C-alpha positions as a LaTeX table, in Angstrom:
\begin{tabular}{lrrr}
\hline
Residue & $x$ (\AA) & $y$ (\AA) & $z$ (\AA) \\
\hline
Met1 & 48.17 & 193.20 & 317.45 \\
Lys2 & 50.25 & 192.73 & 314.16 \\
Gly3 & 52.65 & 190.31 & 315.96 \\
Asn4 & 49.68 & 188.18 & 317.37 \\
Thr5 & 48.44 & 188.04 & 313.80 \\
Trp6 & 51.63 & 186.69 & 312.43 \\
Val7 & 51.94 & 184.09 & 315.27 \\
Glu8 & 48.44 & 182.93 & 314.61 \\
Gly9 & 48.98 & 182.89 & 311.01 \\
Trp10 & 52.15 & 180.94 & 311.55 \\
Phe11 & 50.49 & 178.39 & 313.54 \\
Glu12 & 47.71 & 178.23 & 310.90 \\
Lys13 & 50.59 & 177.41 & 308.46 \\
Cys14 & 51.84 & 174.86 & 310.67 \\
Glu15 & 48.63 & 173.08 & 310.56 \\
Glu16 & 47.97 & 173.15 & 307.28 \\
Leu17 & 51.34 & 171.59 & 306.39 \\
Lys18 & 51.06 & 169.19 & 309.29 \\
Ile19 & 54.11 & 170.64 & 310.96 \\
Lys20 & 54.38 & 171.10 & 314.74 \\
Pro21 & 55.69 & 174.66 & 315.50 \\
Trp22 & 58.60 & 173.46 & 317.52 \\
Glu23 & 59.79 & 171.31 & 314.33 \\
Trp24 & 59.23 & 174.39 & 311.94 \\
Asp25 & 62.73 & 174.98 & 310.06 \\
Phe26 & 62.80 & 178.89 & 309.49 \\
Lys27 & 64.88 & 178.38 & 306.30 \\
Gln28 & 61.40 & 178.02 & 305.12 \\
Ser29 & 61.37 & 181.68 & 305.06 \\
Tyr30 & 63.43 & 181.92 & 301.94 \\
Ile31 & 61.86 & 179.18 & 300.09 \\
Lys32 & 58.29 & 179.75 & 298.49 \\
Glu33 & 56.91 & 176.58 & 298.34 \\
Pro34 & 57.02 & 173.86 & 301.32 \\
Ile35 & 60.34 & 172.22 & 301.91 \\
Pro36 & 59.99 & 168.98 & 299.87 \\
Lys37 & 59.91 & 166.13 & 302.41 \\
Asp38 & 62.85 & 164.27 & 300.42 \\
Lys39 & 65.02 & 167.24 & 300.63 \\
Ser40 & 68.26 & 166.44 & 302.50 \\
Ser41 & 68.60 & 168.91 & 305.71 \\
Ile42 & 72.11 & 169.08 & 305.30 \\
Glu43 & 71.93 & 170.07 & 301.55 \\
Leu44 & 69.41 & 172.77 & 302.64 \\
Ile45 & 71.40 & 174.31 & 305.38 \\
Leu46 & 74.36 & 174.30 & 303.00 \\
Asp47 & 72.23 & 176.09 & 300.37 \\
Tyr48 & 71.37 & 178.47 & 303.05 \\
Lys49 & 74.85 & 179.16 & 304.35 \\
Ser50 & 75.94 & 179.63 & 300.66 \\
Arg51 & 73.36 & 182.33 & 300.44 \\
Thr52 & 71.38 & 180.89 & 297.64 \\
Leu53 & 68.03 & 180.76 & 299.07 \\
Lys54 & 66.56 & 183.93 & 297.45 \\
Glu55 & 62.96 & 183.56 & 297.46 \\
Ile56 & 60.39 & 185.41 & 299.86 \\
Gly57 & 59.33 & 182.24 & 301.68 \\
Ile58 & 56.55 & 181.14 & 303.89 \\
Cys59 & 56.04 & 183.38 & 306.94 \\
Asn60 & 58.97 & 185.62 & 305.96 \\
Val61 & 58.76 & 188.55 & 308.29 \\
Thr62 & 61.85 & 190.39 & 307.43 \\
Lys63 & 61.44 & 190.23 & 303.68 \\
Lys64 & 65.17 & 189.49 & 303.13 \\
Thr65 & 66.70 & 186.77 & 301.26 \\
Gly66 & 69.97 & 185.51 & 299.92 \\
Arg67 & 73.08 & 187.23 & 301.54 \\
Lys68 & 71.03 & 189.01 & 303.93 \\
Ala69 & 68.89 & 185.99 & 305.04 \\
Asp70 & 69.07 & 185.28 & 308.77 \\
Cys71 & 66.81 & 182.60 & 310.09 \\
Asp72 & 66.98 & 183.81 & 313.88 \\
Lys73 & 65.64 & 187.26 & 312.99 \\
Glu74 & 62.49 & 185.89 & 311.46 \\
Pro75 & 60.65 & 185.05 & 314.59 \\
Phe76 & 60.98 & 188.63 & 316.45 \\
Tyr77 & 57.52 & 188.76 & 317.21 \\
Ile78 & 57.77 & 185.68 & 319.36 \\
Tyr79 & 60.71 & 187.37 & 320.90 \\
Gln80 & 58.86 & 190.33 & 321.64 \\
Leu81 & 56.00 & 188.44 & 323.10 \\
Leu82 & 58.10 & 186.28 & 325.58 \\
Trp83 & 60.99 & 188.99 & 326.46 \\
Ser84 & 59.52 & 192.24 & 325.61 \\
Thr85 & 62.26 & 192.79 & 322.99 \\
Asp86 & 61.40 & 195.95 & 321.12 \\
Tyr87 & 62.09 & 194.58 & 317.58 \\
Lys88 & 61.72 & 196.36 & 314.34 \\
Pro89 & 62.81 & 194.55 & 310.92 \\
Glu90 & 65.20 & 197.69 & 310.27 \\
Pro91 & 66.96 & 200.26 & 312.35 \\
Lys92 & 65.48 & 203.82 & 311.55 \\
Ser93 & 68.92 & 205.26 & 310.78 \\
Gln94 & 72.69 & 204.54 & 311.90 \\
His95 & 72.59 & 207.60 & 314.01 \\
Asn96 & 69.40 & 206.51 & 315.98 \\
Leu97 & 70.06 & 202.92 & 316.72 \\
Asp98 & 66.91 & 201.10 & 318.35 \\
Arg99 & 66.83 & 198.04 & 320.48 \\
Tyr100 & 67.05 & 195.65 & 317.24 \\
Asn101 & 70.60 & 196.55 & 316.87 \\
Leu102 & 71.43 & 195.87 & 320.47 \\
Ile103 & 69.42 & 193.05 & 321.76 \\
Arg104 & 68.46 & 190.63 & 319.08 \\
Gly105 & 67.68 & 186.95 & 317.76 \\
Glu106 & 70.41 & 184.82 & 317.88 \\
Thr107 & 71.21 & 181.11 & 317.09 \\
Met108 & 72.37 & 179.19 & 320.10 \\
Asn109 & 74.06 & 176.15 & 318.74 \\
Ser110 & 75.86 & 176.42 & 315.50 \\
Phe111 & 75.58 & 173.40 & 312.77 \\
Ile112 & 78.31 & 174.29 & 310.66 \\
Thr113 & 81.25 & 174.57 & 313.17 \\
Thr114 & 80.65 & 170.77 & 314.30 \\
Phe115 & 79.68 & 169.64 & 310.65 \\
Asn116 & 82.96 & 170.87 & 309.14 \\
His117 & 84.96 & 169.51 & 311.75 \\
Ser118 & 83.51 & 166.19 & 311.60 \\
Lys119 & 84.90 & 165.69 & 308.01 \\
Thr120 & 88.34 & 165.25 & 310.05 \\
Leu121 & 86.82 & 162.21 & 312.00 \\
Thr122 & 85.74 & 158.76 & 311.38 \\
Tyr123 & 82.18 & 157.63 & 312.23 \\
Asp124 & 79.44 & 155.35 & 311.45 \\
Ser125 & 76.48 & 155.98 & 309.26 \\
His126 & 74.04 & 156.52 & 312.12 \\
Ile127 & 75.71 & 159.68 & 312.86 \\
Lys128 & 74.51 & 161.09 & 309.51 \\
Leu129 & 70.85 & 160.77 & 310.64 \\
Lys130 & 71.49 & 162.73 & 313.72 \\
Phe131 & 73.42 & 165.62 & 311.55 \\
Glu132 & 70.14 & 165.58 & 309.32 \\
Lys133 & 68.16 & 165.98 & 312.41 \\
Phe134 & 70.49 & 168.68 & 313.73 \\
Ala135 & 70.53 & 170.63 & 310.29 \\
Thr136 & 66.88 & 171.25 & 310.72 \\
Ala137 & 66.91 & 171.71 & 314.50 \\
Thr138 & 69.45 & 174.72 & 313.97 \\
His139 & 66.64 & 176.84 & 312.69 \\
Cys140 & 64.01 & 175.74 & 314.93 \\
Ile141 & 62.47 & 177.95 & 317.57 \\
Gly142 & 64.05 & 176.04 & 320.40 \\
Asn143 & 67.49 & 176.86 & 319.36 \\
Phe144 & 66.76 & 180.63 & 319.23 \\
Thr145 & 67.40 & 183.11 & 321.96 \\
Val146 & 67.84 & 186.86 & 322.27 \\
Leu147 & 71.27 & 188.22 & 323.15 \\
Pro148 & 73.09 & 191.73 & 323.07 \\
His149 & 74.66 & 191.92 & 319.66 \\
Trp150 & 78.44 & 192.34 & 321.01 \\
Met151 & 77.92 & 189.03 & 323.23 \\
Asn152 & 76.93 & 186.78 & 320.16 \\
Thr153 & 79.73 & 188.10 & 318.17 \\
Gly154 & 82.58 & 187.59 & 320.96 \\
Arg155 & 81.12 & 184.37 & 322.13 \\
Asn156 & 82.34 & 182.48 & 318.77 \\
Cys157 & 85.96 & 182.80 & 319.70 \\
Phe158 & 85.36 & 181.71 & 323.17 \\
Ser159 & 82.82 & 178.95 & 322.96 \\
Gln160 & 82.97 & 178.11 & 319.23 \\
Asp161 & 79.07 & 178.51 & 319.52 \\
Tyr162 & 78.55 & 175.69 & 321.75 \\
Trp163 & 75.63 & 176.47 & 324.12 \\
Asp164 & 76.92 & 174.56 & 327.00 \\
Val165 & 80.16 & 176.52 & 326.97 \\
Thr166 & 78.37 & 179.64 & 326.83 \\
Met167 & 76.01 & 178.74 & 329.63 \\
Tyr168 & 78.90 & 177.91 & 331.70 \\
Ser169 & 80.61 & 181.39 & 331.32 \\
Leu170 & 77.31 & 182.65 & 332.19 \\
Phe171 & 76.97 & 180.61 & 335.20 \\
Glu172 & 80.17 & 181.97 & 336.58 \\
Phe173 & 79.26 & 185.37 & 335.85 \\
Phe174 & 75.46 & 185.43 & 337.31 \\
Gln175 & 75.52 & 182.61 & 339.99 \\
Pro176 & 77.49 & 184.90 & 342.41 \\
Leu177 & 75.04 & 187.89 & 341.95 \\
Gly178 & 72.28 & 185.50 & 342.90 \\
Cys179 & 70.30 & 186.01 & 339.57 \\
Trp180 & 71.48 & 182.79 & 337.91 \\
Lys181 & 68.23 & 180.96 & 338.33 \\
Gln182 & 66.19 & 183.83 & 337.38 \\
Phe183 & 68.09 & 184.26 & 333.99 \\
Val184 & 67.58 & 180.35 & 333.35 \\
Glu185 & 63.89 & 180.74 & 333.95 \\
Arg186 & 63.49 & 183.87 & 332.09 \\
Tyr187 & 64.95 & 182.39 & 328.82 \\
Phe188 & 63.72 & 178.75 & 329.37 \\
Leu189 & 67.12 & 177.28 & 329.47 \\
Gln190 & 66.39 & 174.61 & 332.07 \\
Pro191 & 67.27 & 171.77 & 329.43 \\
Tyr192 & 71.05 & 173.04 & 329.79 \\
Val193 & 71.16 & 172.68 & 333.58 \\
Asn194 & 70.93 & 169.94 & 336.26 \\
Asn195 & 68.09 & 170.39 & 338.74 \\
Asp196 & 70.59 & 170.41 & 341.75 \\
Glu197 & 71.14 & 173.12 & 344.42 \\
Glu198 & 72.90 & 175.58 & 342.05 \\
Trp199 & 71.37 & 174.61 & 338.85 \\
Thr200 & 74.83 & 173.63 & 337.45 \\
Val201 & 75.53 & 173.48 & 333.54 \\
Thr202 & 75.58 & 170.01 & 331.77 \\
Glu203 & 78.59 & 169.45 & 329.35 \\
Phe204 & 77.56 & 168.35 & 325.90 \\
Trp205 & 80.13 & 165.45 & 326.36 \\
Lys206 & 82.48 & 164.42 & 329.16 \\
Gly207 & 85.63 & 167.03 & 329.55 \\
His208 & 84.06 & 169.59 & 327.36 \\
Phe209 & 84.51 & 172.45 & 329.88 \\
Asp210 & 88.25 & 171.06 & 330.45 \\
Ser211 & 89.02 & 172.22 & 326.92 \\
Ile212 & 87.79 & 175.77 & 327.44 \\
Gly213 & 90.85 & 178.09 & 326.18 \\
Asn214 & 91.83 & 175.40 & 323.71 \\
Tyr215 & 90.50 & 176.37 & 320.44 \\
Asn216 & 90.82 & 173.00 & 318.75 \\
His217 & 89.65 & 170.92 & 321.55 \\
Leu218 & 86.22 & 172.67 & 322.00 \\
Lys219 & 84.96 & 170.44 & 319.09 \\
Pro220 & 84.15 & 166.72 & 319.24 \\
Gln221 & 87.51 & 164.80 & 319.15 \\
Asp222 & 86.10 & 161.41 & 318.24 \\
Glu223 & 82.94 & 159.39 & 317.29 \\
Gln224 & 81.78 & 159.02 & 320.75 \\
Glu225 & 81.83 & 162.55 & 321.58 \\
Leu226 & 80.27 & 163.50 & 318.35 \\
Ser227 & 77.62 & 161.06 & 318.80 \\
Glu228 & 76.85 & 162.33 & 322.42 \\
Phe229 & 76.88 & 166.00 & 321.32 \\
Leu230 & 74.33 & 165.38 & 318.39 \\
His231 & 71.90 & 163.43 & 320.68 \\
Lys232 & 72.15 & 166.05 & 323.51 \\
Val233 & 71.67 & 169.18 & 321.35 \\
Asn234 & 68.85 & 167.75 & 319.32 \\
Leu235 & 66.87 & 166.59 & 322.35 \\
Arg236 & 67.53 & 170.15 & 324.31 \\
Ile237 & 66.43 & 171.98 & 321.18 \\
Glu238 & 63.13 & 170.11 & 321.07 \\
Glu239 & 62.48 & 170.28 & 324.49 \\
Arg240 & 62.88 & 173.96 & 324.61 \\
Gly241 & 61.12 & 174.74 & 321.72 \\
Lys242 & 57.96 & 172.75 & 322.80 \\
Trp243 & 58.14 & 175.03 & 326.04 \\
Val244 & 58.39 & 178.23 & 323.97 \\
Ile245 & 55.45 & 177.30 & 321.85 \\
Lys246 & 53.44 & 176.37 & 324.92 \\
Lys247 & 54.11 & 179.57 & 326.45 \\
Val248 & 53.25 & 181.66 & 323.45 \\
Cys249 & 49.97 & 179.74 & 323.04 \\
Glu250 & 48.91 & 180.32 & 326.50 \\
Glu251 & 49.97 & 184.13 & 326.39 \\
Leu252 & 47.91 & 184.44 & 323.10 \\
Lys253 & 45.12 & 182.22 & 324.12 \\
Leu254 & 45.56 & 179.90 & 321.02 \\
Gln255 & 45.10 & 176.59 & 322.89 \\
His256 & 42.65 & 175.49 & 320.37 \\
Phe257 & 45.39 & 174.37 & 317.76 \\
Thr258 & 45.76 & 170.45 & 317.35 \\
Phe259 & 49.41 & 170.42 & 318.19 \\
Tyr260 & 48.76 & 171.97 & 321.68 \\
Asp261 & 47.24 & 168.93 & 322.85 \\
Glu262 & 50.86 & 167.49 & 323.02 \\
Leu263 & 51.73 & 170.40 & 325.35 \\
Thr264 & 48.74 & 170.88 & 327.64 \\
Asp265 & 50.05 & 169.36 & 331.02 \\
Arg266 & 53.76 & 169.47 & 329.84 \\
Gln267 & 56.42 & 171.01 & 332.32 \\
Ile268 & 60.05 & 171.94 & 331.00 \\
Arg269 & 62.72 & 169.34 & 331.98 \\
Phe270 & 66.00 & 169.78 & 333.44 \\
Ser271 & 69.12 & 168.34 & 331.76 \\
Asn272 & 69.38 & 165.64 & 334.37 \\
Glu273 & 65.82 & 164.48 & 333.90 \\
Met274 & 66.45 & 164.00 & 330.00 \\
Lys275 & 67.87 & 160.91 & 328.67 \\
\hline
\end{tabular}
């Protein structure tokens, strides 16, 4: 019941602040007042990364801030509802590790990796607008999932936290076992795969998978690749976020909220159905 109460209270706060839940920036968890409309999203995410957000903010569940702040741990009641993850804000002890330590909320696509690398590239001002959107979307519900802790730690070196590369590796593992489609459906990952016979994974830009194993080339190499990545990643985070919120509303019978009107007849789209 506590989790259901938190979700409903969060939805009420979204309505009050006129923010759609799939656009809610969970960095708000560490800022007491509503994030100012004129605040640069890039500046805000850099503040977060530098551990300077030290307030107990709106809808903060973990009661952590600053150095211990971790956006993707805040909506654990949603993970619990959708994926039956037995989350607790703190493990009981180091000798009695509960599932919070094993399977936990994680961010799918990293902002800072691409942003830092982009400083080595030359690009037009329109790219900055896409970066501003990604700086917010990074900590929206559509960019969060649950993973075994060891998997998320290990995938950074392998994939540089590009979710298409992570998905490609999971496809290679799950597809021969016959459980790939079930995995995709379970975690609402259709926006990252094509609606073809095997549900193949879509690259963020052409040739991205060819760079697997080459640490430096996993990042965008020019303005075209950077632009394509930002367009695709923002679109997919939003698409998946809407579906997550729709499922939560229907599971808890909270379809009375105004934002649900946009979700009523919605079906989640596959990658090849998105432009």
